[in-house]
C-alpha positions as a LaTeX table, in Angstrom:
\begin{tabular}{lrrr}
\hline
Residue & $x$ (\AA) & $y$ (\AA) & $z$ (\AA) \\
\hline
Met1 & 38.18 & 91.48 & 11.82 \\
Asp2 & 37.66 & 92.29 & 15.53 \\
Ala3 & 40.37 & 92.02 & 18.18 \\
Leu4 & 39.21 & 88.62 & 19.48 \\
Arg5 & 39.10 & 86.97 & 16.08 \\
Gln6 & 42.48 & 88.50 & 15.23 \\
Ala7 & 44.05 & 87.00 & 18.38 \\
Lys8 & 42.88 & 83.55 & 17.31 \\
Arg9 & 44.60 & 83.69 & 13.92 \\
Pro10 & 48.32 & 83.11 & 13.30 \\
Val11 & 50.27 & 86.09 & 11.99 \\
Ser12 & 52.70 & 83.73 & 10.26 \\
Ala13 & 53.01 & 80.08 & 9.33 \\
Leu14 & 55.96 & 79.97 & 11.75 \\
Ala15 & 53.51 & 80.41 & 14.63 \\
Gly16 & 51.63 & 77.25 & 13.68 \\
Pro17 & 48.33 & 76.72 & 11.86 \\
Tyr18 & 44.96 & 77.98 & 13.02 \\
Gly19 & 43.76 & 76.02 & 16.03 \\
His20 & 47.16 & 74.41 & 16.59 \\
Pro21 & 49.76 & 77.01 & 17.68 \\
Leu22 & 53.39 & 75.98 & 18.14 \\
His23 & 54.09 & 77.97 & 21.30 \\
Pro24 & 52.19 & 75.66 & 23.72 \\
Leu25 & 53.97 & 72.70 & 22.16 \\
Leu26 & 57.44 & 74.21 & 22.43 \\
Val27 & 57.10 & 75.40 & 26.03 \\
Thr28 & 56.91 & 71.78 & 27.18 \\
Val29 & 60.66 & 71.50 & 26.52 \\
Pro30 & 61.88 & 74.15 & 28.99 \\
Ile31 & 59.16 & 73.37 & 31.52 \\
Gly32 & 59.99 & 69.68 & 31.52 \\
Ala33 & 63.76 & 70.17 & 31.48 \\
Trp34 & 63.81 & 72.76 & 34.24 \\
Thr35 & 61.41 & 70.75 & 36.40 \\
Cys36 & 63.67 & 67.72 & 36.15 \\
Ser37 & 66.69 & 69.93 & 36.81 \\
Leu38 & 65.23 & 71.09 & 40.10 \\
Val39 & 64.41 & 67.49 & 41.05 \\
Phe40 & 68.02 & 66.51 & 40.30 \\
Asp41 & 69.27 & 69.44 & 42.40 \\
Val42 & 67.27 & 68.31 & 45.42 \\
Ala43 & 68.13 & 64.65 & 44.87 \\
Ser44 & 71.85 & 65.47 & 44.78 \\
His45 & 71.60 & 66.20 & 48.51 \\
Leu46 & 69.94 & 62.86 & 49.24 \\
Val47 & 72.28 & 60.32 & 47.63 \\
Gly48 & 75.78 & 59.15 & 48.40 \\
Asp49 & 77.18 & 59.85 & 44.92 \\
Pro50 & 75.64 & 63.15 & 43.77 \\
Ala51 & 78.05 & 63.91 & 40.92 \\
Phe52 & 75.90 & 62.37 & 38.16 \\
Leu53 & 72.83 & 64.29 & 39.36 \\
Ala54 & 74.70 & 67.61 & 39.42 \\
Lys55 & 76.00 & 67.03 & 35.92 \\
Gly56 & 72.61 & 65.87 & 34.68 \\
Ser57 & 70.99 & 69.00 & 36.12 \\
Leu58 & 73.51 & 71.13 & 34.22 \\
Trp59 & 72.58 & 69.48 & 30.93 \\
Leu60 & 68.88 & 69.80 & 31.65 \\
Ile61 & 69.28 & 73.52 & 32.26 \\
Gly62 & 71.04 & 73.87 & 28.91 \\
Ile63 & 68.30 & 71.92 & 27.12 \\
Gly64 & 65.69 & 74.09 & 28.78 \\
Val65 & 67.40 & 77.29 & 27.64 \\
Ala66 & 67.51 & 76.06 & 24.05 \\
Gly67 & 63.83 & 75.09 & 24.20 \\
Ala68 & 62.91 & 78.42 & 25.78 \\
Leu69 & 64.49 & 80.37 & 22.91 \\
Ala70 & 62.47 & 78.36 & 20.38 \\
Ala71 & 59.27 & 78.81 & 22.41 \\
Ala72 & 59.91 & 82.55 & 22.77 \\
Ser73 & 60.15 & 82.94 & 19.00 \\
Ala74 & 56.73 & 81.39 & 18.45 \\
Gly75 & 55.28 & 83.19 & 21.45 \\
Phe76 & 56.42 & 86.57 & 20.15 \\
Leu77 & 54.54 & 85.94 & 16.91 \\
Asp78 & 51.40 & 85.18 & 18.94 \\
Leu79 & 51.91 & 88.43 & 20.85 \\
Leu80 & 51.76 & 90.35 & 17.57 \\
Ala81 & 48.25 & 88.98 & 16.99 \\
Ile82 & 46.89 & 90.57 & 20.20 \\
Ala83 & 45.46 & 94.07 & 19.99 \\
Pro84 & 47.51 & 96.58 & 22.07 \\
Gly85 & 45.83 & 98.26 & 25.01 \\
Thr86 & 43.70 & 95.23 & 25.91 \\
Pro87 & 43.87 & 93.18 & 29.14 \\
Ala88 & 45.05 & 90.23 & 27.05 \\
Phe89 & 47.91 & 92.27 & 25.64 \\
Arg90 & 48.99 & 93.44 & 29.11 \\
Ser91 & 48.90 & 89.86 & 30.39 \\
Ala92 & 50.93 & 88.76 & 27.39 \\
Leu93 & 53.57 & 91.43 & 28.07 \\
Val94 & 53.94 & 90.32 & 31.68 \\
His95 & 54.04 & 86.70 & 30.54 \\
Met96 & 56.79 & 87.45 & 28.03 \\
Ser97 & 58.79 & 89.55 & 30.51 \\
Leu98 & 58.71 & 86.83 & 33.14 \\
Asn99 & 59.82 & 84.27 & 30.59 \\
Leu100 & 62.78 & 86.43 & 29.58 \\
Val101 & 63.81 & 86.93 & 33.21 \\
Val102 & 63.51 & 83.21 & 33.91 \\
Thr103 & 65.53 & 82.30 & 30.83 \\
Leu104 & 68.28 & 84.78 & 31.74 \\
Ala105 & 68.35 & 83.38 & 35.27 \\
Tyr106 & 68.84 & 79.87 & 33.95 \\
Val107 & 71.53 & 81.08 & 31.55 \\
Gly108 & 73.33 & 82.61 & 34.52 \\
Gly109 & 72.87 & 79.42 & 36.51 \\
Phe110 & 74.24 & 77.39 & 33.63 \\
Gly111 & 77.38 & 79.55 & 33.49 \\
Trp112 & 77.78 & 79.40 & 37.25 \\
Arg113 & 77.59 & 75.62 & 37.28 \\
Thr114 & 79.90 & 75.22 & 34.31 \\
Ala115 & 82.64 & 76.93 & 36.28 \\
Ala116 & 81.92 & 74.93 & 39.44 \\
Asp117 & 83.11 & 71.52 & 40.54 \\
His118 & 80.58 & 68.74 & 39.89 \\
Ala119 & 82.13 & 66.28 & 42.32 \\
Gly120 & 79.63 & 67.05 & 45.07 \\
Ala121 & 76.02 & 68.05 & 45.47 \\
Val122 & 74.62 & 71.16 & 43.84 \\
Gly123 & 75.56 & 74.24 & 45.85 \\
Ala124 & 72.99 & 75.91 & 48.09 \\
Gly125 & 73.14 & 79.15 & 46.09 \\
Gln126 & 72.68 & 77.34 & 42.79 \\
Leu127 & 69.77 & 75.38 & 44.22 \\
Ala128 & 68.15 & 78.58 & 45.53 \\
Leu129 & 68.52 & 80.23 & 42.12 \\
Ser130 & 66.87 & 77.28 & 40.41 \\
Ala131 & 64.02 & 77.24 & 42.93 \\
Ala132 & 63.37 & 80.97 & 42.52 \\
Ser133 & 63.53 & 80.68 & 38.73 \\
Phe134 & 61.10 & 77.79 & 38.79 \\
Ala135 & 58.65 & 79.76 & 40.95 \\
Ala136 & 58.76 & 82.61 & 38.43 \\
Leu137 & 58.25 & 80.07 & 35.65 \\
Ala138 & 55.12 & 78.79 & 37.39 \\
Ala139 & 53.75 & 82.34 & 37.63 \\
Ser140 & 54.44 & 82.85 & 33.94 \\
Gly141 & 52.73 & 79.56 & 33.14 \\
Tyr142 & 49.64 & 80.71 & 35.02 \\
Leu143 & 49.48 & 83.81 & 32.83 \\
Gly144 & 49.97 & 81.68 & 29.73 \\
Gly145 & 47.00 & 79.54 & 30.74 \\
Arg146 & 44.97 & 82.68 & 31.31 \\
Leu147 & 45.78 & 83.93 & 27.83 \\
Ala148 & 44.67 & 80.68 & 26.25 \\
Tyr149 & 41.74 & 79.53 & 28.38 \\
Arg150 & 40.28 & 82.83 & 29.55 \\
Tyr151 & 41.04 & 85.19 & 26.67 \\
Gly152 & 41.15 & 82.55 & 23.93 \\
Val153 & 44.43 & 83.67 & 22.35 \\
Arg154 & 45.28 & 81.30 & 19.47 \\
Val155 & 42.34 & 79.08 & 20.44 \\
Ala156 & 39.90 & 78.15 & 17.66 \\
Asp157 & 36.51 & 79.86 & 17.84 \\
Glu158 & 33.42 & 78.06 & 19.11 \\
Thr159 & 32.18 & 77.28 & 15.63 \\
Ala160 & 35.33 & 75.28 & 14.95 \\
Gln161 & 35.17 & 73.67 & 18.40 \\
Ala162 & 31.59 & 72.53 & 17.75 \\
Glu163 & 32.87 & 70.29 & 14.95 \\
Gly164 & 34.38 & 68.01 & 17.57 \\
Phe165 & 31.00 & 67.42 & 19.20 \\
Ala166 & 28.82 & 67.03 & 16.12 \\
Gln167 & 27.04 & 63.67 & 15.79 \\
Thr168 & 26.96 & 61.69 & 12.56 \\
Asp169 & 23.60 & 60.93 & 10.90 \\
Ala170 & 23.74 & 57.34 & 12.12 \\
Gln171 & 24.40 & 58.44 & 15.69 \\
Ala172 & 21.61 & 61.01 & 15.52 \\
Asp173 & 19.17 & 58.38 & 14.17 \\
Gly174 & 20.23 & 55.95 & 16.88 \\
Ser175 & 19.74 & 58.59 & 19.55 \\
Thr176 & 16.29 & 59.44 & 18.19 \\
Gln177 & 15.28 & 55.77 & 18.09 \\
Ala178 & 16.56 & 55.25 & 21.61 \\
Asp179 & 14.58 & 58.23 & 22.83 \\
Gly180 & 11.47 & 56.94 & 21.04 \\
Ser181 & 11.91 & 53.46 & 22.53 \\
Thr182 & 12.36 & 54.92 & 26.00 \\
Gln183 & 9.21 & 57.01 & 25.65 \\
Ala184 & 7.24 & 54.02 & 24.32 \\
Glu185 & 8.39 & 51.86 & 27.22 \\
Gly186 & 7.46 & 54.59 & 29.64 \\
Ser187 & 3.97 & 54.89 & 28.12 \\
Thr188 & 3.48 & 51.11 & 28.28 \\
Gln189 & 4.51 & 51.05 & 31.93 \\
Val190 & 2.15 & 53.90 & 32.76 \\
Glu191 & $-0.73$ & 52.18 & 30.96 \\
Gly192 & 0.04 & 48.94 & 32.79 \\
Val193 & 0.00 & 50.69 & 36.16 \\
Ala194 & $-3.29$ & 52.39 & 35.30 \\
Ala195 & $-4.83$ & 49.07 & 34.23 \\
Ser196 & $-3.70$ & 47.38 & 37.46 \\
Ala197 & $-5.16$ & 50.19 & 39.53 \\
Ser198 & $-8.44$ & 49.95 & 37.63 \\
Ser199 & $-8.58$ & 46.17 & 38.14 \\
Ala200 & $-7.93$ & 46.60 & 41.84 \\
Gln201 & $-10.70$ & 49.18 & 42.21 \\
Glu202 & $-13.32$ & 47.15 & 40.29 \\
Pro203 & $-13.82$ & 44.33 & 42.87 \\
Ala204 & $-13.99$ & 46.91 & 45.66 \\
Ser205 & $-16.74$ & 48.80 & 43.84 \\
Arg206 & $-18.62$ & 45.57 & 43.16 \\
Arg207 & $-18.50$ & 44.58 & 46.84 \\
Leu208 & $-19.72$ & 48.01 & 47.87 \\
Thr209 & $-22.68$ & 47.72 & 45.48 \\
Glu210 & $-23.58$ & 44.26 & 46.77 \\
Asn211 & $-23.46$ & 45.47 & 50.39 \\
Glu212 & $-25.75$ & 48.36 & 49.60 \\
Gly213 & $-28.24$ & 45.97 & 47.98 \\
Ser214 & $-28.33$ & 43.59 & 50.98 \\
Pro215 & $-31.25$ & 44.00 & 53.51 \\
\hline
\end{tabular}
């Protein structure tokens, strides 16, 4: 099995079945939670009663951390499927490292906020930490997309993908009949145009002959 085919196969059932890995599914939890957390942080500076937003942001950070740990477990299994020394493996290492740094940053932010007062808006330092962590998360997400859509890690091969675009016999017959009908209509139209042109030329030829015969 070559390196590309190996990277498409799960190393364990815990990583998800072939063609349907768990890691992309699980990462939606931290991405969604941390995105909403940042929105809550900014919104806490725009409303008159920011306490509920600050507290909600704290809970969202905690949910994101829990989801990130689950996603990291599945992602590490996918990493084991990639051949070392390849560009895909190097990208995967950077992707994993960024994710670990981001998760640790949010863990630190969670502890910082737990010890803080939630009566007012989210502090400027806490907001800056969340914004920087989110930027790093976006960079990591870019690498994750590169692994999947450029290098095809844990993506089914093209033979499996072709199954989704195969036509049934009935559809194929209908397409063939439609093509045949279109060609037949085209031929009929061409013949009709030719006949009209011939009919138009015939009187002109007849008149020319009559003129030549006149004294």
